C-alpha positions in Angstrom: 0.1 0.0 -0.1 3.1 2.3 0.1 2.5 3.5 3.8 5.2 3.8 6.1 5.6 1.2 8.9 6.9 1.6 12.2 8.7 -0.9 14.5 11.4 -0.9 17.4 15.1 -1.8 16.7 18.7 -0.8 17.5 18.2 -1.1 21.3 19.7 -3.5 23.8 19.1 -4.7 27.3 22.7 -4.4 27.9 23.9 -2.0 30.5 27.0 -1.4 28.6 28.3 -0.9 24.8 29.5 -4.5 24.7 29.3 -7.6 22.4 25.6 -7.9 23.5 24.7 -4.5 22.8 26.2 -5.0 19.1 24.6 -8.3 18.6 21.3 -7.4 20.0 20.9 -4.1 18.0 22.3 -5.9 14.7 19.8 -8.5 15.1 16.9 -6.3 15.7 17.8 -4.0 13.0 18.1 -6.7 10.5 14.6 -8.6 11.6 13.1 -5.2 11.1 14.7 -4.7 7.7 13.9 -7.8 6.5 10.4 -7.5 7.6 10.0 -4.3 5.3 9.5 -1.8 7.9 11.0 1.9 7.2 10.2 4.0 10.4 12.4 2.5 13.0 12.3 3.6 16.5 14.7 2.9 19.6 18.1 3.2 18.0 20.6 4.0 20.9 18.3 2.9 23.8 19.9 0.6 26.6 18.9 -1.1 29.6 15.7 -2.4 28.9 14.9 1.3 27.2 15.6 3.0 30.7 18.5 5.2 29.0 19.6 6.2 25.5 23.5 5.9 25.1 25.1 8.3 22.7 27.6 5.5 22.0 24.8 3.1 21.6 22.9 5.2 19.0 26.3 5.7 16.7 27.0 2.0 16.7 23.0 1.7 15.7 23.8 4.0 12.9 26.7 2.0 11.7 24.8 -1.1 11.8 21.9 0.4 9.9 24.3 1.4 7.4 25.6 -2.0 6.8 21.9 -3.3 6.8 20.5 -1.1 4.3 23.5 -2.3 2.0 22.6 -5.9 2.7 18.8 -5.6 2.1 19.3 -4.0 -1.2 20.7 -7.0 -2.4 22.7 -8.0 -5.4 21.5 -6.4 -8.8 21.9 -8.6 -12.2 21.7 -5.7 -14.5 23.6 -6.1 -17.8 25.9 -3.0 -16.5 26.4 -5.0 -13.2 27.4 -8.2 -14.8 29.5 -6.8 -17.4 29.9 -9.9 -19.4 31.9 -8.4 -22.1 34.3 -7.2 -19.4 34.6 -10.6 -17.7 35.5 -12.1 -21.3 38.4 -9.0 -22.0 39.9 -9.5 -18.6 39.7 -13.5 -18.7 40.8 -15.8 -16.1 43.8 -14.7 -14.0 43.2 -11.1 -15.1 42.4 -8.4 -12.5 39.6 -5.9 -12.5 40.7 -3.0 -9.9 42.2 -0.9 -13.0 39.0 -1.0 -15.1 37.1 1.6 -15.9 34.2 -0.4 -14.9 35.0 -1.2 -11.6 36.0 2.4 -11.1 32.4 3.8 -11.9 30.7 0.9 -9.8 32.3 0.2 -6.7 31.3 2.8 -4.6 27.5 2.0 -5.0 28.2 -1.5 -4.1 30.8 -1.5 -1.7 29.4 -0.9 1.9 32.1 1.4 3.6 32.1 1.7 7.6 32.8 4.5 9.4 33.6 3.0 12.6 34.4 -0.7 12.2 37.9 -1.5 11.2 38.7 -2.7 7.6 42.6 -2.5 8.2 45.4 -5.2 8.4 46.6 -5.6 11.9 49.7 -4.0 11.5 47.7 -0.8 10.4 45.4 -1.1 13.4 48.3 -1.4 15.7 50.2 1.6 14.4 46.9 3.3 14.6 46.9 3.0 18.4 44.9 -0.5 18.5 41.5 1.1 18.8 38.8 -0.8 19.9 35.0 -0.4 18.6 34.2 1.7 21.6 37.3 4.0 21.4 36.5 4.4 17.5 33.0 5.3 18.6 33.8 7.9 21.2 36.1 9.5 18.6 33.2 10.0 16.1 31.0 11.6 18.9 33.7 14.2 19.8 34.4 14.9 16.1 30.6 15.2 15.7 30.5 17.6 18.7 33.2 19.6 17.8 32.8 20.2 14.0 28.8 19.7 13.1 27.4 22.4 11.9 23.6 22.4 11.2 22.1 24.2 8.3 20.2 27.3 9.5 16.4 27.3 9.3 14.9 29.2 6.6 13.7 32.7 7.7 10.0 31.8 7.0 10.3 28.8 9.5 12.0 30.8 12.0 9.1 33.4 12.0 6.6 30.8 11.9 8.1 29.1 15.1 8.2 32.6 16.5 4.7 33.1 15.9 3.8 29.9 17.5 5.7 30.6 20.6 4.1 33.9 21.1 0.4 32.5 20.9 1.3 29.4 23.1 2.7 32.3 26.0 -0.3 34.2 25.6 -2.4 31.2 26.1 -0.3 30.0 28.9 0.1 33.5 30.7 -3.8 34.8 30.2 -5.9 34.6 33.3 
């Protein structure tokens, strides 16, 4: 019917950001995604929804990105398959330097912002940071650098009008 559907996902009963928190959030997000729900509530909730953890919210965002790519599936359009290129490169050839790869890999490959995909030597050289440390760094970066787009003047004027009307009603005797 094309209507929005609402569900709960991305929460955990864990009290801290740990394996339980990640596993429960991932399972719930995937289950809701596979069910076709498109409005998800509770991402970031912890301890039986008694608290919202910013770290859990950022972890949930990472999991949602991964789930969205998974749920999109694999396309078998002629451009995706590139049979001509397969024949041209042939057995034992490589595809990394091909124009087709360059034009398509970003759409097909999900890139994490928190999870690591580096070799162990690179991970060690980067300080051996675990997932929680990388999440906290991302939160710090967002807090220090995020600049929201300002609301248009017409929206601000409307909000001010609503506020003034509400204040009059609340203070009237």
